matplotlib code that plots the C-alpha trace (Angstrom):
import matplotlib.pyplot as plt

x = [-73.2, -74.6, -72.4, -73.5, -72.2, -70.5, -69.9, -72.4, -72.4, -70.6, -72.6, -74.0, -73.6, -74.9, -72.2, -71.8, -70.6, -68.0, -64.3, -63.8, -65.0, -63.6, -60.2, -61.6, -63.7, -60.7, -61.9, -65.2, -64.1, -67.6, -67.9, -66.9, -64.7, -63.9, -62.1, -62.0, -59.1, -59.0, -57.8, -60.9, -63.8, -66.3, -65.1, -65.5, -69.0, -69.8, -68.8, -71.0, -74.0, -73.1, -72.9, -75.7, -77.7, -74.8, -74.4, -76.3, -74.1, -70.6, -68.6, -67.8, -65.0, -63.6, -60.1, -58.8, -55.4, -52.8, -51.7, -55.3, -55.9, -52.8, -53.9, -57.2, -55.5, -53.5, -56.6, -59.0, -59.1, -59.7, -61.0, -60.6, -58.9, -59.8, -57.4, -57.0, -53.6, -52.8, -52.9, -50.6, -48.2, -48.5, -49.7, -51.8, -48.8, -46.9, -50.0, -50.8, -47.2, -47.3, -50.6, -49.1, -46.1, -47.9, -51.4, -51.1, -54.4, -56.2, -57.4, -55.9, -57.8, -56.5, -58.7, -57.5, -58.8, -55.5, -54.6, -50.8, -48.2, -46.5, -49.7, -50.4, -47.1, -47.3, -50.8, -49.6, -47.0, -49.2, -52.9, -55.0, -57.4, -57.3, -60.6, -60.9, -62.7, -65.5, -67.0, -70.7, -72.3, -73.4, -69.9, -68.2, -70.6, -70.2, -66.4, -66.4, -69.0, -67.0, -63.8, -65.5, -67.2, -63.9, -62.5, -65.3, -63.8, -60.8, -61.6, -58.0, -56.6, -53.1, -53.9, -55.9, -52.9, -50.5, -52.7, -53.7, -50.0, -48.8, -48.1, -46.8, -46.3, -43.1, -42.0, -39.4, -36.2, -35.1, -38.1, -37.0, -34.0, -36.0, -38.6, -36.1, -33.9, -36.8, -38.4, -35.1, -34.4, -35.2, -36.6, -38.7, -41.9, -45.1, -46.0, -42.7, -43.2, -46.7, -45.4, -42.7, -45.2, -47.6, -45.1, -45.3, -48.5, -47.6, -46.7, -49.9, -52.0, -50.4, -50.6, -54.3, -54.9, -53.4, -55.0, -58.5, -58.2, -60.3, -57.2, -57.6, -61.3, -61.9, -65.6, -65.0, -62.6, -59.4, -59.0, -56.2, -52.7, -51.4, -54.1, -53.2, -49.5, -50.4, -52.5, -49.7, -46.9, -43.2, -42.3, -44.9, -43.9, -40.2, -41.3, -43.4, -40.6, -38.3, -40.6, -43.1, -40.5, -42.9, -40.1, -38.8, -36.1, -37.5, -35.3, -36.1, -35.0, -37.9, -40.5, -41.7, -40.5, -42.8, -41.4, -42.2, -41.2, -43.5, -46.3, -45.9, -45.9, -49.0, -50.9, -50.0, -51.2, -54.4, -55.1, -54.6, -56.7, -59.5, -59.6, -59.9, -62.7, -64.5, -64.2, -65.5, -68.5, -69.0, -68.5, -68.1, -64.5, -64.5, -65.4, -62.7, -60.2, -61.3, -61.0, -57.4, -56.5, -58.4, -56.6, -53.2, -54.0, -55.9, -53.1, -51.7, -52.8, -50.2, -47.5, -48.8, -48.8, -45.4, -43.7, -45.2, -45.2, -42.3, -42.1, -45.8, -46.0, -43.3, -45.8, -48.4, -46.2, -45.3, -48.9, -49.8, -47.1, -47.8, -51.6, -52.4, -54.7, -55.1, -53.1, -56.1, -57.2, -53.7, -53.6, -57.0, -55.8, -52.7, -53.8, -57.5, -58.0, -56.7, -55.0, -58.4, -59.8, -56.5, -56.1, -59.6, -59.3, -56.2, -57.8, -60.8, -58.7, -57.0, -60.4, -59.8, -62.9, -65.6, -65.5, -61.8, -62.4, -65.1, -62.9, -60.1, -62.5, -64.2, -62.0, -61.7, -65.3, -67.4, -70.6, -70.3, -70.6, -74.0, -73.3, -75.2, -74.2, -71.0, -68.5, -64.8, -65.1, -66.4, -63.7, -60.9, -62.3, -62.6, -59.1, -57.4, -59.1, -58.1, -54.6, -54.0, -55.8, -54.7, -51.0, -51.2, -50.3, -53.1, -56.0, -59.6, -60.7, -64.3, -63.3, -61.7, -61.5, -60.7, -64.0, -67.1, -69.8, -72.5, -71.6, -71.5, -74.9, -76.4, -75.1, -76.2, -72.6, -71.8, -72.3, -69.5, -66.8, -65.7, -65.2, -63.2, -61.0, -60.2, -59.3, -57.2, -55.3, -54.7, -53.3, -51.0, -49.8, -48.9, -46.9, -44.9, -44.7]
y = [-24.2, -27.6, -30.4, -31.7, -33.9, -31.8, -34.4, -36.6, -40.3, -42.3, -44.2, -47.4, -50.7, -54.1, -56.4, -59.8, -60.3, -62.9, -63.5, -65.9, -63.6, -64.3, -62.7, -60.6, -58.7, -56.3, -54.9, -53.8, -50.3, -49.2, -51.6, -50.4, -53.1, -53.2, -55.8, -56.4, -58.3, -60.0, -63.2, -63.8, -65.3, -64.0, -60.4, -60.9, -62.3, -59.2, -57.0, -59.1, -58.5, -54.9, -54.1, -56.4, -53.4, -52.3, -55.5, -54.1, -51.1, -52.4, -55.5, -56.6, -59.1, -60.7, -62.1, -64.2, -62.7, -60.7, -63.4, -64.1, -60.4, -60.0, -62.9, -61.1, -57.9, -59.6, -60.1, -57.4, -53.6, -52.8, -49.3, -49.6, -52.1, -52.2, -54.2, -55.2, -54.2, -57.2, -60.5, -63.5, -64.0, -61.0, -58.1, -55.2, -52.9, -55.2, -55.8, -52.1, -51.4, -53.9, -52.4, -48.9, -50.1, -52.3, -50.8, -47.1, -46.2, -48.3, -46.3, -47.9, -48.0, -49.6, -51.1, -51.8, -52.3, -51.2, -47.6, -47.7, -45.2, -47.9, -48.8, -45.1, -44.5, -47.6, -46.5, -43.0, -44.4, -46.7, -45.9, -43.0, -43.4, -45.2, -46.7, -47.8, -51.0, -51.6, -49.4, -48.9, -49.8, -46.2, -44.8, -47.4, -46.8, -43.0, -43.3, -45.6, -43.4, -40.2, -41.8, -43.0, -39.7, -37.9, -40.3, -39.3, -35.8, -37.1, -38.9, -39.4, -42.6, -41.4, -38.5, -40.8, -43.1, -40.2, -38.8, -42.1, -43.2, -40.3, -40.6, -37.1, -33.8, -32.0, -29.7, -27.0, -28.9, -26.3, -27.0, -30.6, -29.5, -26.8, -29.2, -32.0, -29.6, -28.2, -31.6, -33.1, -30.3, -31.0, -27.6, -28.1, -26.0, -27.2, -23.6, -23.2, -26.5, -25.6, -22.2, -24.0, -26.5, -23.7, -22.4, -25.4, -26.3, -30.0, -30.7, -28.9, -31.1, -34.3, -33.4, -32.5, -35.8, -37.8, -35.9, -36.1, -39.8, -42.3, -43.4, -40.7, -41.2, -37.5, -36.8, -33.3, -32.1, -30.4, -27.1, -25.5, -26.6, -25.9, -28.2, -30.9, -30.7, -30.8, -34.0, -35.7, -34.9, -34.4, -38.0, -38.6, -35.5, -36.7, -40.1, -38.6, -36.4, -39.4, -42.2, -40.5, -38.2, -35.3, -32.9, -34.2, -32.2, -30.0, -29.3, -26.8, -29.2, -31.6, -28.9, -28.0, -24.4, -23.9, -21.6, -23.4, -20.5, -18.1, -20.6, -21.2, -17.4, -17.0, -19.8, -18.4, -14.9, -16.1, -18.1, -15.1, -12.9, -15.5, -15.6, -11.9, -11.8, -14.6, -12.6, -9.5, -11.5, -12.5, -16.2, -18.5, -19.1, -22.6, -21.3, -18.6, -21.4, -23.5, -20.5, -20.0, -23.7, -23.9, -20.8, -22.3, -25.5, -24.2, -24.7, -28.1, -29.6, -27.4, -29.2, -32.6, -31.7, -29.9, -32.6, -35.5, -34.0, -31.5, -31.3, -30.9, -28.3, -26.2, -26.1, -24.8, -22.0, -21.1, -21.1, -19.0, -16.4, -16.3, -16.6, -14.7, -17.5, -18.3, -21.3, -23.5, -22.9, -23.8, -27.0, -28.1, -27.7, -29.7, -32.3, -32.5, -31.4, -28.5, -28.2, -27.5, -31.0, -32.8, -30.9, -31.6, -35.3, -35.6, -33.7, -36.0, -39.1, -37.7, -37.0, -33.3, -31.4, -31.1, -27.3, -27.5, -30.1, -27.8, -24.8, -26.6, -28.0, -24.8, -21.8, -20.7, -21.5, -21.2, -21.0, -24.7, -25.5, -26.5, -24.3, -21.0, -19.3, -17.6, -20.4, -21.0, -21.5, -18.0, -16.6, -18.4, -17.4, -13.8, -13.7, -15.4, -13.0, -9.9, -11.1, -11.7, -8.5, -5.9, -6.6, -5.5, -1.8, 0.7, -1.8, -0.9, -2.7, -2.8, -4.7, -7.8, -10.5, -13.2, -12.8, -14.8, -12.1, -14.8, -16.4, -13.1, -12.1, -15.5, -14.9, -11.2, -10.1, -7.6, -4.8, -6.1, -5.7, -2.2, -3.4, -6.5, -4.3, -2.2, -5.3, -6.5, -3.2, -3.0, -6.5, -5.9, -2.7, -4.7, -7.1, -4.3, -1.9]
z = [24.5, 24.1, 22.5, 19.2, 16.5, 13.9, 11.2, 9.4, 10.1, 7.5, 4.8, 6.1, 4.2, 4.7, 6.1, 7.8, 11.3, 10.6, 11.0, 8.1, 5.3, 1.8, 1.1, -1.8, 0.7, 0.9, -2.4, -0.9, -0.1, 0.7, 3.7, 7.1, 8.7, 12.4, 14.3, 18.1, 19.6, 23.0, 24.4, 26.5, 24.5, 27.0, 26.4, 22.6, 23.1, 25.1, 22.2, 19.9, 22.1, 22.7, 18.9, 17.7, 16.5, 14.3, 12.3, 9.3, 9.2, 10.0, 9.2, 12.8, 13.4, 16.5, 16.9, 19.7, 20.1, 18.1, 15.7, 14.6, 14.1, 11.9, 9.7, 9.2, 8.3, 5.6, 3.5, 4.7, 4.5, 8.2, 9.1, 12.9, 15.2, 18.9, 20.9, 24.6, 25.9, 28.2, 26.3, 26.5, 23.7, 21.5, 23.7, 22.5, 22.4, 20.0, 17.9, 17.5, 16.7, 13.9, 12.6, 12.7, 10.6, 8.1, 8.0, 8.9, 7.4, 10.1, 13.2, 16.3, 19.6, 22.8, 25.5, 29.0, 32.5, 34.1, 34.8, 35.0, 33.7, 31.7, 29.9, 29.4, 27.7, 25.5, 24.3, 23.6, 21.2, 19.2, 19.7, 18.5, 21.4, 24.8, 26.1, 29.7, 30.6, 31.3, 28.5, 27.9, 24.6, 24.0, 24.6, 22.5, 19.5, 19.8, 19.8, 16.7, 14.9, 15.5, 14.2, 11.1, 10.5, 10.6, 8.1, 5.7, 5.5, 3.6, 0.4, -0.6, 1.0, 0.8, 3.1, 5.4, 5.6, 6.4, 9.2, 10.7, 10.8, 12.8, 16.5, 17.0, 15.1, 14.3, 17.1, 17.7, 18.7, 21.2, 23.4, 23.9, 25.8, 27.7, 29.0, 29.8, 31.7, 33.7, 34.3, 35.5, 37.9, 41.6, 41.6, 38.5, 38.4, 36.9, 36.1, 34.1, 32.4, 31.3, 30.0, 28.0, 26.5, 25.6, 23.2, 21.1, 19.3, 18.7, 22.4, 23.5, 21.2, 22.5, 26.2, 25.7, 23.9, 26.8, 29.7, 28.0, 27.3, 29.2, 31.1, 33.6, 34.1, 33.9, 33.3, 31.8, 29.2, 30.6, 28.7, 30.6, 29.9, 33.4, 34.8, 32.3, 33.2, 36.9, 36.3, 34.4, 36.8, 36.1, 35.7, 33.1, 31.2, 31.2, 30.0, 27.2, 26.0, 25.8, 24.8, 22.4, 20.9, 20.8, 20.2, 16.9, 15.1, 12.4, 9.4, 6.7, 4.0, 4.9, 5.8, 2.3, 2.9, 5.9, 8.6, 11.8, 14.0, 12.0, 12.1, 15.9, 16.5, 14.3, 16.1, 19.6, 18.6, 17.0, 20.2, 22.4, 20.2, 20.0, 23.8, 24.0, 21.5, 23.4, 26.6, 24.9, 23.7, 27.4, 26.8, 29.9, 31.0, 29.6, 26.2, 26.4, 27.3, 24.4, 22.1, 23.2, 22.6, 19.3, 18.1, 19.1, 17.2, 14.2, 11.8, 12.9, 9.6, 7.9, 10.0, 8.9, 5.2, 5.2, 7.1, 5.2, 1.7, 1.6, -2.2, -2.7, 0.1, -1.6, -4.6, -2.1, -1.1, -4.6, -5.7, -2.7, -3.6, -7.4, -7.5, -4.3, -3.1, 0.5, 1.8, 2.3, -1.3, -2.6, -0.4, -1.7, -5.3, -4.7, -2.1, -2.5, 1.1, 3.2, 6.5, 8.1, 7.2, 8.1, 11.4, 12.5, 11.5, 13.7, 16.6, 16.4, 16.5, 19.6, 21.3, 21.7, 22.8, 20.2, 19.9, 19.1, 16.4, 15.0, 15.0, 13.2, 10.6, 9.7, 10.7, 7.1, 6.1, 9.3, 7.3, 6.6, 10.3, 11.7, 14.8, 14.7, 17.9, 19.1, 19.8, 19.8, 16.0, 15.7, 18.0, 16.0, 12.6, 13.6, 15.3, 12.4, 9.9, 11.9, 12.5, 8.7, 7.6, 10.2, 9.7, 6.1, 5.4, 4.6, 4.9, 5.2, 8.4, 7.2, 4.1, 5.5, 2.8, 5.3, 7.2, 6.2, 5.9, 5.4, 8.7, 10.6, 9.2, 10.2, 13.8, 13.6, 14.5, 11.8, 14.2, 16.3, 13.6, 14.7, 18.3, 17.1, 15.0, 18.0, 20.0, 17.2, 16.8, 20.5, 20.5, 17.6, 19.3, 22.4, 20.3, 18.6, 21.5]

ax = plt.figure().add_subplot(projection="3d")
ax.plot(x, y, z, "-o")
ax.set_aspect("equal")
plt.show()
């Protein structure tokens, strides 16, 4: 399947390439503002030349060091900051930490020419993306455009702020001890570590974010968790667990009533079923792997909402139980966006593979996607619909309200429904038998 952009480019606005713009420009919410930070004037000049063609679309700014960048942020509403990591005085890590704390709605990107574990861990804590120097103009522009396109999915700035300010997702606390014990053992096994990590959707997302970043210089997306763990190594895994706090404690009193264990089990089962459906449809192995991962991660937006807005998410659960609406419909009523948009936004910031982003964005409404061929999105949508429907007593498998019939008709897949139902039933029998 060919890669394609799945989100429209953000609206373009005329802007000036200047660092000394009037302070009241912060009120120009329709202007896309980006700032590049480096202590070398020649590097900043290179960015100016590289992005000359975007001056009519973006308000491009260039700061010589962290202090200058912070002064600019005081008076401007910045959409993206791209900072070098190694600078005298205030380094990129310190700068991005300050930005994360004081301006969490700003997308943070780190640039470095050094591939070191210390730099990697620092970036993982404070940056949404890590870009490796030297970077070509085309690659830089595509990275910026995708990040801005994802932002356009969320019109509510409070939700943008919440998602952009996250460095990790809530995780099952028991897994922290399991990974740490296994990684600390002199007989620690990569296979067993990968198996432990696969049981937690938040850790899986963060590991994939890191291994697919430019830091590793990998020219293809890593889709198998075991391969990702092998690439990172035990020491890096241990450091990530300690430094990035991927396994944060998860308490029911702050979860908005969301059952994390139930959600994790559901996500694992949907991933497994999506992979089986993809294999039945004779998809290449990579697409089957992407279907598995997309299924595991398809509900990460629910974690974000429940952990960030526990009181409001309790209202989602109440509305779901009383009005018999689907969760995503209740979320849209209360938040103005559902876990689908929020999950895909986060996955996009983390540079997960495009088919995963697409599956997260449209798994409840696949007909809204521009893709019109069988893909991980189709596998996840079908698996999620089957898993929800077939668990209910005395259901008619031919009348599945969770399936988008319009989408299946457009893909000419309605005739496959009987086979998918058999796969779903067999899978549920394995789980219960």
